[in-house]
ZASEFI-308044 format. One record per residue: residue number from 1; residue in three letters; chain; x, y, z of N, C-alpha, C in turn. Coordinates in steps of 0.001 Angstrom, whole numbers. Each point is the difference from the previous one (the first is absolute). Example, Ala and Ser with C-alpha at 12.3 -4.5 7.8 and 13.67 -1.06 7.14 Angstrom:
REM ZASEFI-308044
{1 'ALA' 'A' {13190 -5690 7800} {-890 1190 0} {900 1200 0}};
{2 'SER' 'A' {-350 1050 -720} {820 1190 60} {-770 1090 730}};
//
This chain:
REM ZASEFI-308044
{1 'MET' 'A' {1072 -1643 -153} {-1202 1403 204} {1059 1566 -183}};
{2 'GLU' 'A' {-288 1063 -765} {536 994 7} {55 711 1199}};
{3 'GLU' 'A' {1015 792 546} {238 1087 1181} {-278 1225 -694}};
{4 'LYS' 'A' {-58 1511 404} {-429 676 -383} {721 1199 886}};
{5 'GLY' 'A' {423 142 578} {499 707 1379} {-11 33 1353}};
{6 'HIS' 'A' {-474 716 930} {-71 -667 1187} {-1534 -85 202}};
{7 'ALA' 'A' {-965 865 -383} {-1126 -329 114} {-1002 -1055 -954}};
{8 'SER' 'A' {1137 -866 25} {-584 -993 -1547} {-926 -1383 1269}};
{9 'VAL' 'A' {176 -755 -253} {-979 -1264 330} {223 -139 1463}};
{10 'TYR' 'A' {-549 567 1432} {159 -229 635} {1438 241 968}};
{11 'GLY' 'A' {594 1186 -789} {1309 358 277} {1030 -898 -636}};
{12 'ALA' 'A' {362 948 -554} {1460 -910 -1470} {1269 82 745}};
{13 'PRO' 'A' {663 -892 -300} {1533 -461 274} {668 1700 138}};
{14 'PHE' 'A' {523 74 698} {1217 1532 -258} {1279 -882 -562}};
{15 'ALA' 'A' {291 309 -914} {1435 -521 -1542} {844 887 490}};
{16 'GLY' 'A' {1101 -318 1294} {1116 -244 192} {-314 1252 997}};
{17 'GLY' 'A' {-942 178 611} {11 924 854} {-284 39 1435}};
{18 'GLY' 'A' {589 696 1298} {-208 -202 1368} {-711 -142 1148}};
{19 'PHE' 'A' {-31 -323 573} {-1110 509 1437} {292 1054 559}};
{20 'ASP' 'A' {-900 897 -141} {-6 1418 981} {-996 -289 1319}};
{21 'PHE' 'A' {726 -424 567} {-429 -163 1704} {-478 1183 203}};
{22 'TYR' 'A' {59 1266 -65} {-719 1222 386} {-1138 209 -114}};
{23 'LYS' 'A' {-83 -365 -1810} {-1242 281 -755} {-792 -1407 209}};
{24 'PHE' 'A' {102 -662 720} {-662 -1191 149} {-905 163 1337}};
{25 'VAL' 'A' {555 875 993} {-537 16 1308} {-1094 1325 -113}};
{26 'ARG' 'A' {609 968 -876} {-790 861 -268} {-1084 -361 -864}};
{27 'GLU' 'A' {-288 -1571 -170} {-1240 -158 -793} {-1580 276 1282}};
{28 'PRO' 'A' {-837 191 -665} {-1203 187 647} {-396 -2079 116}};
{29 'GLN' 'A' {16 -800 -560} {-362 -1042 -43} {1309 -979 1042}};
{30 'THR' 'A' {1050 600 193} {1377 -273 900} {-841 466 1423}};
{31 'ILE' 'A' {73 1123 244} {-603 619 966} {-1362 -409 1096}};
{32 'VAL' 'A' {-1142 -206 -1172} {-788 -686 960} {635 -1630 310}};
{33 'ARG' 'A' {398 -611 -569} {186 -1409 241} {1113 270 1245}};
{34 'LEU' 'A' {549 882 189} {1035 -226 1604} {-1022 560 874}};
{35 'LEU' 'A' {-1052 318 -252} {-892 847 1168} {-679 -1344 -59}};
{36 'SER' 'A' {-124 -499 -1114} {-1016 -1246 339} {1195 -890 1102}};
{37 'LEU' 'A' {732 -707 -257} {1602 -855 795} {-827 562 1120}};
{38 'LEU' 'A' {522 1369 444} {-94 528 1605} {-751 126 631}};
{39 'PHE' 'A' {-1405 118 -686} {-1216 -362 689} {-100 -1289 445}};
{40 'ALA' 'A' {257 -1165 -1368} {-168 -1221 1045} {575 -420 1013}};
{41 'LEU' 'A' {1466 690 -193} {861 -69 877} {-952 330 1575}};
{42 'VAL' 'A' {-7 880 127} {-504 1002 1060} {-1476 -1560 -87}};
{43 'VAL' 'A' {-618 -761 -109} {-890 -271 -205} {346 -1447 1058}};
{44 'PHE' 'A' {312 -647 -682} {505 -1943 731} {684 720 942}};
{45 'GLY' 'A' {997 1136 -431} {469 -67 1068} {-95 482 1574}};
{46 'THR' 'A' {-671 1289 -56} {-857 96 1175} {-928 -1250 634}};
{47 'ILE' 'A' {-292 -369 -1100} {-840 -1349 693} {894 -1112 507}};
{48 'THR' 'A' {885 -80 -409} {799 -1531 -99} {1217 593 1831}};
{49 'ASN' 'A' {292 1388 166} {137 736 1240} {-862 23 902}};
{50 'GLU' 'A' {-1228 1055 23} {-731 -116 802} {-1520 -638 321}};
{51 'GLY' 'A' {-355 -970 -1385} {-739 499 -150} {-1087 -1483 429}};
{52 'TYR' 'A' {1251 -1047 1128} {-746 -858 1056} {230 189 1464}};
{53 'ILE' 'A' {-1246 -32 673} {371 193 1144} {-860 -1146 1091}};
{54 'ASN' 'A' {520 291 1136} {-551 -793 1134} {-957 610 731}};
{55 'PRO' 'A' {-1325 -714 -283} {-1660 574 286} {151 -489 1440}};
{56 'PRO' 'A' {-983 841 1327} {150 127 1044} {-406 -1792 189}};
{57 'THR' 'A' {-1031 -294 -696} {-344 -1314 -140} {66 -1004 -204}};
{58 'SER' 'A' {1107 151 -824} {796 -1584 -1228} {1697 474 774}};
{59 'SER' 'A' {643 -910 -66} {1443 -92 219} {1007 48 -1318}};
{60 'GLU' 'A' {-973 -23 -730} {440 -625 -2270} {-528 1450 -178}};
{61 'ALA' 'A' {1560 716 -1087} {11 685 -579} {-1174 314 -1006}};
{62 'ARG' 'A' {-1167 495 -270} {-678 283 -421} {180 1295 -1208}};
{63 'CYS' 'A' {-880 123 -1129} {290 1009 -704} {-838 1572 432}};
{64 'MET' 'A' {560 1178 -419} {-597 1201 899} {-1138 422 -464}};
{65 'PHE' 'A' {-352 -426 -1500} {-1398 532 -233} {-723 -1367 350}};
{66 'ASN' 'A' {-863 58 968} {-1515 -232 582} {598 -1839 205}};
{67 'GLN' 'A' {1309 -160 -30} {764 -1619 745} {-293 -198 -1718}};
{68 'ASN' 'A' {-157 -12 -1103} {-193 -745 -864} {1329 -275 -763}};
{69 'ASP' 'A' {275 -1297 204} {1580 -353 -820} {10 64 -1263}};
{70 'SER' 'A' {-1436 107 -782} {-46 -177 -1194} {438 905 -974}};
{71 'ALA' 'A' {-774 1562 1173} {622 1002 -720} {1375 40 -126}};
{72 'CYS' 'A' {533 -340 1191} {1553 604 -149} {481 -894 -1225}};
{73 'HIS' 'A' {310 -602 485} {-11 -1468 -1156} {168 722 -1604}};
{74 'PHE' 'A' {-1781 98 -97} {-66 553 -1773} {1251 1229 -156}};
{75 'ALA' 'A' {-145 767 1175} {377 1712 -89} {1568 -313 -17}};
{76 'VAL' 'A' {1037 -860 611} {1367 -546 4} {-269 -210 -1645}};
{77 'ALA' 'A' {-586 -1232 -257} {231 -102 -1542} {-214 483 -948}};
{78 'VAL' 'A' {-798 722 356} {-87 1282 -1416} {1330 583 -182}};
{79 'GLY' 'A' {-214 574 1538} {1503 997 136} {1356 -515 -881}};
{80 'VAL' 'A' {426 -1257 580} {1017 -864 -574} {-315 -71 -1102}};
{81 'ILE' 'A' {-420 -931 -686} {-22 6 -1352} {-242 1388 -1165}};
{82 'ALA' 'A' {-372 931 362} {-155 1472 -279} {1486 506 -204}};
{83 'PHE' 'A' {419 -210 1259} {1470 565 978} {1081 -586 -1865}};
{84 'LEU' 'A' {-228 -1189 357} {1178 -974 -1214} {-485 730 -1830}};
{85 'ALA' 'A' {-1211 -345 111} {-632 321 -1663} {1020 1701 -469}};
{86 'CYS' 'A' {-276 407 980} {173 1798 -161} {1794 -456 -267}};
{87 'GLY' 'A' {831 -618 736} {1328 -481 -425} {594 -177 -1295}};
{88 'ILE' 'A' {-1120 -1285 -269} {-211 -904 -1490} {66 1020 -1018}};
{89 'PHE' 'A' {-1673 1121 303} {245 769 -1514} {631 1153 201}};
{90 'THR' 'A' {655 340 1052} {655 778 -506} {1494 105 -657}};
{91 'VAL' 'A' {614 -1320 387} {1092 -980 -807} {-458 -139 -1515}};
{92 'LEU' 'A' {-1154 -602 -397} {-743 3 -906} {129 1395 -1311}};
{93 'ASP' 'A' {-884 1044 944} {417 1444 -499} {885 354 -737}};
{94 'ILE' 'A' {1480 -479 558} {1194 570 -159} {602 -1179 -1556}};
{95 'TYR' 'A' {-476 -647 401} {64 -1189 -1141} {-233 -119 -856}};
{96 'LEU' 'A' {-1447 428 -437} {-988 -197 -894} {548 689 -1304}};
{97 'PRO' 'A' {143 769 172} {1096 1541 -1446} {427 -1028 -833}};
{98 'PHE' 'A' {641 -592 1055} {1495 -589 -530} {-307 -1305 -383}};
{99 'MET' 'A' {-1607 -502 -125} {-90 -1638 -832} {-222 86 -1491}};
{100 'SER' 'A' {594 -933 -1205} {-149 239 -911} {-1380 -485 -300}};
{101 'SER' 'A' {-199 -623 354} {-1794 -1254 -300} {-887 978 636}};
{102 'ALA' 'A' {-1188 463 -1422} {-1036 387 683} {-921 -632 773}};
{103 'PRO' 'A' {-105 -1148 -222} {-968 -1110 380} {384 -95 1376}};
{104 'ASP' 'A' {875 -41 443} {647 -11 1379} {-561 962 706}};
{105 'ARG' 'A' {561 1451 -256} {-494 1034 773} {-1710 202 150}};
{106 'LYS' 'A' {-347 -160 -1408} {-1359 -386 304} {-884 -627 973}};
{107 'TYR' 'A' {775 -1300 179} {-758 -577 1158} {608 97 1566}};
{108 'ILE' 'A' {1198 964 -386} {264 462 1651} {-1146 1060 -64}};
{109 'VAL' 'A' {-457 530 -785} {-442 1303 783} {-1626 -868 131}};
{110 'MET' 'A' {-387 -708 -845} {-1128 -638 376} {-243 -622 1125}};
{111 'GLY' 'A' {999 -370 313} {-337 -1015 1972} {363 1293 143}};
{112 'GLU' 'A' {1016 734 347} {-337 1792 923} {-1367 510 56}};
{113 'LEU' 'A' {-793 -466 -1413} {-1309 1287 531} {-1025 -743 309}};
{114 'ALA' 'A' {209 -1894 -206} {-878 -596 1151} {334 -383 1599}};
{115 'PHE' 'A' {1120 3 -274} {733 486 1433} {-388 1298 786}};
{116 'SER' 'A' {60 1002 -554} {-274 1008 1084} {-1840 140 -81}};
{117 'GLY' 'A' {-634 40 -997} {-1540 -133 223} {-3 -923 961}};
{118 'LEU' 'A' {205 -1297 2} {-124 -855 1177} {815 356 1199}};
{119 'TRP' 'A' {667 1074 112} {691 213 1438} {-754 1398 668}};
{120 'THR' 'A' {-505 685 -1192} {-1099 964 531} {-1286 -419 710}};
{121 'PHE' 'A' {-161 -700 -1127} {-1295 -1176 1414} {-68 -45 826}};
{122 'LEU' 'A' {994 -1205 176} {703 -334 1297} {331 975 1020}};
{123 'TRP' 'A' {930 1076 -277} {-62 1408 1196} {-1220 -81 329}};
{124 'PHE' 'A' {-909 945 -949} {-1333 68 396} {-815 -1118 875}};
{125 'VAL' 'A' {486 -1289 26} {-790 -1103 722} {658 213 1241}};
{126 'CYS' 'A' {885 400 87} {910 -176 1541} {-438 1424 689}};
{127 'PHE' 'A' {377 768 -792} {-822 1574 463} {-1375 -254 990}};
{128 'CYS' 'A' {-1004 -921 -809} {-1177 689 99} {50 -1314 1097}};
{129 'LEU' 'A' {622 -1401 373} {202 -737 1291} {363 900 922}};
{130 'LEU' 'A' {1283 303 32} {396 460 1822} {-1001 922 34}};
{131 'ALA' 'A' {-300 964 -1081} {-918 1280 538} {-1190 -792 980}};
{132 'SER' 'A' {-36 -818 -785} {-2141 -394 521} {664 -781 1688}};
{133 'GLU' 'A' {1263 -687 -187} {225 -954 1164} {952 1068 904}};
{134 'TRP' 'A' {754 866 -469} {5 1478 1177} {-1382 -20 586}};
{135 'SER' 'A' {-813 612 -596} {-1295 540 343} {-829 -494 1366}};
{136 'ARG' 'A' {195 -1672 -455} {-484 -689 1228} {850 -667 1378}};
{137 'THR' 'A' {1138 528 -254} {464 242 1174} {293 562 1230}};
{138 'HIS' 'A' {-1077 -293 838} {-545 1061 1100} {1309 -12 1178}};
{139 'VAL' 'A' {862 -690 211} {1100 -291 795} {1286 147 -122}};
{140 'THR' 'A' {395 1442 -208} {1696 531 -198} {508 -184 1060}};
{141 'LEU' 'A' {336 -588 1194} {859 65 652} {1233 -634 -693}};
{142 'GLY' 'A' {794 865 157} {1289 -1408 -469} {56 -107 -1488}};
{143 'ILE' 'A' {-862 635 -219} {-74 96 -1742} {927 1458 -685}};
{144 'PRO' 'A' {1138 -210 -190} {530 1338 -1515} {-1112 523 -561}};
{145 'VAL' 'A' {-639 935 624} {-976 863 -1047} {819 539 -1053}};
{146 'GLU' 'A' {1183 691 -237} {188 378 -521} {451 -318 -1648}};
{147 'ALA' 'A' {702 -1879 772} {342 -585 -962} {-938 -540 -604}};
{148 'ALA' 'A' {-1102 -228 714} {-1775 -742 -763} {-130 1235 -1175}};
{149 'GLN' 'A' {112 1435 316} {-458 964 -651} {1019 -161 -1842}};
{150 'ALA' 'A' {1230 207 611} {325 104 -1297} {611 -997 -754}};
{151 'THR' 'A' {-438 -1183 407} {-294 -1336 -594} {-954 -34 -1148}};
{152 'ILE' 'A' {-1330 607 750} {-1176 225 -859} {677 1268 -1397}};
{153 'ALA' 'A' {-70 772 646} {506 1283 -1036} {958 -135 -445}};
{154 'PHE' 'A' {729 -788 15} {1270 -745 -1472} {-851 -864 -710}};
{155 'SER' 'A' {-860 -460 544} {-486 -800 -878} {-790 508 -1073}};
{156 'PHE' 'A' {-435 1034 782} {-1135 613 -956} {786 930 -1075}};
{157 'PHE' 'A' {1178 668 421} {1256 664 -1020} {149 -925 -1481}};
{158 'SER' 'A' {61 -1451 484} {636 -1177 -547} {-877 63 -1280}};
{159 'ILE' 'A' {-1514 -175 474} {-594 -68 -1221} {-230 1505 -1050}};
{160 'ALA' 'A' {425 940 347} {229 1006 -1067} {1523 -97 -558}};
{161 'THR' 'A' {858 -407 412} {1039 106 -1004} {-195 -1603 -517}};
{162 'TRP' 'A' {-587 -1197 443} {84 -1102 -318} {-852 132 -1631}};
{163 'GLY' 'A' {-905 1252 247} {-1295 471 -1177} {823 530 -1103}};
{164 'ILE' 'A' {881 1278 384} {881 588 -617} {903 -393 -515}};
{165 'LEU' 'A' {930 -1403 555} {513 -858 -1015} {-616 -532 -1254}};
{166 'THR' 'A' {-1365 -967 644} {-267 -514 -1307} {-639 895 -1128}};
{167 'TYR' 'A' {-385 1276 257} {-328 860 -915} {948 288 -1165}};
{168 'PHE' 'A' {1441 163 954} {1027 285 -674} {615 -1053 -1441}};
{169 'VAL' 'A' {-544 -1287 897} {649 -1691 -559} {-827 74 -1667}};
{170 'LEU' 'A' {-1209 334 507} {-1707 -157 -936} {957 1235 -1267}};
{171 'VAL' 'A' {144 955 376} {442 1333 -1073} {1171 -890 -567}};
{172 'ARG' 'A' {546 -562 740} {1589 -896 -1485} {-567 -850 -702}};
{173 'TYR' 'A' {-931 -467 414} {-484 -1508 -784} {-604 904 -1026}};
{174 'ARG' 'A' {-1292 952 5} {-859 413 -975} {1142 644 -1135}};
{175 'ARG' 'A' {878 650 559} {963 660 -742} {521 -1173 -822}};
{176 'GLY' 'A' {454 -1470 548} {506 -860 -924} {-495 -669 -1121}};
{177 'LEU' 'A' {-1354 53 589} {-812 -715 -851} {-276 1294 -1174}};
{178 'LEU' 'A' {-53 990 -115} {341 1198 -595} {662 283 -1254}};
{179 'ASP' 'A' {1756 -324 552} {1031 -384 -357} {52 -1333 -1182}};
{180 'VAL' 'A' {-1157 -746 923} {142 -950 -981} {-734 74 -1693}};
{181 'ASN' 'A' {-1088 481 445} {-1130 516 -677} {590 810 -1737}};
{182 'LEU' 'A' {908 902 943} {801 813 -824} {758 -712 -986}};
{183 'GLN' 'A' {595 -399 629} {1380 -1686 -1174} {-918 -506 -817}};
{184 'THR' 'A' {-1232 -537 658} {-611 -1312 -870} {-537 1110 -1339}};
{185 'ASP' 'A' {-268 1199 441} {-1308 732 -1244} {1508 625 -890}};
{186 'ALA' 'A' {996 296 270} {1088 912 -793} {392 -1401 -1047}};
{187 'PRO' 'A' {-456 1362 -1231} {795 -620 -1522} {1642 -813 464}};
{188 'PRO' 'A' {-360 -1037 -915} {1556 -356 -46} {822 1050 -731}};
{189 'ASP' 'A' {1399 -377 241} {1153 1174 -644} {1116 -1310 -1137}};
{190 'HIS' 'A' {-340 565 -1156} {623 -1338 -1107} {1183 884 -30}};
{191 'HIS' 'A' {364 861 695} {1249 741 -81} {355 377 -2081}};
{192 'THR' 'A' {-1168 727 -722} {257 195 -1260} {729 1320 -262}};
{193 'PRO' 'A' {927 -271 -1425} {765 1176 -26} {-692 1273 -147}};
{194 'TYR' 'A' {-846 5 -605} {-1150 821 -496} {-1015 394 1077}};
{195 'PRO' 'A' {-387 1047 -201} {-1045 640 719} {-1249 -455 -395}};
{196 'PRO' 'A' {-1717 -315 495} {-893 -1384 -721} {-307 1059 -909}};
{197 'THR' 'A' {-17 1454 289} {-753 909 -921} {223 244 -1594}};
{198 'TYR' 'A' {1532 -267 150} {659 132 -1221} {645 -1061 -486}};
{199 'SER' 'A' {-339 -174 -1125} {800 -1734 -620} {1027 827 -668}};
{200 'PRO' 'A' {1155 -810 -342} {1086 -29 -796} {-153 639 -1353}};
{201 'THR' 'A' {574 523 -1023} {-145 251 -1217} {1055 -1067 -615}};
{202 'SER' 'A' {122 -383 -1421} {706 -1391 -309} {870 1795 -911}};
{203 'TYR' 'A' {1240 -944 58} {1195 970 -587} {235 -723 -1353}};
{204 'SER' 'A' {-187 618 -1369} {333 117 -1180} {1009 272 -369}};
{205 'PRO' 'A' {1188 -342 -403} {1318 1195 -362} {-516 215 -1661}};
{206 'THR' 'A' {375 1462 -347} {10 516 -1333} {1014 -754 -652}};
{207 'PRO' 'A' {-286 -866 -1065} {1714 -529 -587} {691 1262 -759}};
{208 'TYR' 'A' {1213 -234 -163} {784 1301 -406} {587 -445 -1076}};
{209 'ASN' 'A' {-1111 1056 -897} {773 -306 -1837} {756 1318 -685}};
{210 'PRO' 'A' {1606 -320 126} {706 1079 -649} {-788 205 -975}};
{211 'THR' 'A' {582 1463 -675} {-485 511 -952} {1279 18 -900}};
{212 'THR' 'A' {-868 -1190 -1324} {1804 -304 -883} {-197 1472 -1569}};
{213 'TYR' 'A' {1107 -126 -318} {94 932 -845} {617 -642 -1190}};
{214 'SER' 'A' {-80 729 -1105} {62 -462 -1427} {1693 436 -498}};
{215 'SER' 'A' {1038 -1006 -413} {779 308 -359} {118 1025 -893}};
{216 'ASP' 'A' {-1036 454 -551} {13 1118 -1143} {162 1250 268}};
{217 'GLN' 'A' {-627 5 1577} {-21 1300 668} {245 -90 1290}};
{218 'PRO' 'A' {1222 79 301} {703 -143 1292} {-221 1165 906}};
{219 'ALA' 'A' {32 -423 1223} {-413 760 1335} {807 1069 414}};
{220 'PHE' 'A' {-1318 1207 596} {1097 1218 -379} {949 307 -694}};
{221 'VAL' 'A' {109 38 -1198} {405 197 -1558} {-947 1027 -634}};
{222 'PRO' 'A' {410 907 -547} {-633 1086 89} {-342 -58 -2033}};
{223 'ASN' 'A' {-1231 223 -219} {-308 -394 -1600} {754 1197 -695}};
{224 'ILE' 'A' {825 -862 -833} {573 1451 -366} {-739 -73 -1737}};
{225 'GLN' 'A' {-186 872 -692} {-960 -338 -1179} {1640 195 -1271}};
{226 'PRO' 'A' {289 -902 -425} {978 448 -1350} {-322 1255 -766}};
{227 'THR' 'A' {1332 218 -311} {-335 1192 -971} {-96 -711 -1384}};
{228 'VAL' 'A' {-1095 1187 -478} {164 -272 -1958} {1761 296 -753}};
{229 'ASP' 'A' {271 -610 -661} {1024 1087 -554} {-802 145 -1671}};
{230 'SER' 'A' {362 1575 -163} {-507 859 -332} {1006 49 -1755}};
{231 'GLY' 'A' {1101 -690 83} {897 444 -770} {638 1042 -81}};
{232 'TYR' 'A' {466 810 1245} {611 860 117} {1534 -234 176}};
{233 'GLN' 'A' {1168 588 -914} {805 49 717} {800 1028 482}};
{234 'PRO' 'A' {976 500 682} {596 1011 549} {962 417 -1167}};
{235 'PRO' 'A' {343 1142 -420} {618 396 -787} {1714 -393 639}};
{236 'ASN' 'A' {624 -127 -1193} {1798 -336 580} {733 832 -785}};
{237 'TYR' 'A' {646 737 1101} {1086 1491 -766} {1473 -604 344}};
//
């Protein structure tokens, strides 16, 4: 498949180009992905460190969200997988423009689009679950309230960041489809030596016929008329 510059099918490869780190970190998609990584770290890190407490009625550590261990397990799983996925997709964003195969780039973009859309939905479920269980938690004795509220807040922020990532990937996917259609509809280049609107004219040289002169009248010799002999004789002295 023919590549046409950086904006070609799902990101054309850089022909002999180098990786610009400062340009990469200033890209909007990179910034949002790093924020998503940070929010995921906050969610599962907070629950892992402060999310389990010992209630007065039990000696076993229970989840701080209404003692529902399933809520904590779900939030930790979503956060850990989101953290790892952000790292993987960041590396793929670096190497994607250097890949020479357009189908491989297409599959990567499609996979990222499906994952980003799914994790946007899972973060929404996680936020609703944590918020619902926290609203049912009436006994907050010994519970780190600020940690619970931070977990809920960053779960909500993750919905926004993963939704933005889904939009960015969707734009890249649609641009790739548009580039494929443009390359398919483009007329083939036959590399003709003449423009298509002008047909070359045939050249027929004019034969050279040299001018012949008769031997009776040579060229460039004046035509001298012979004098008429009138019979006149000069006198002799």
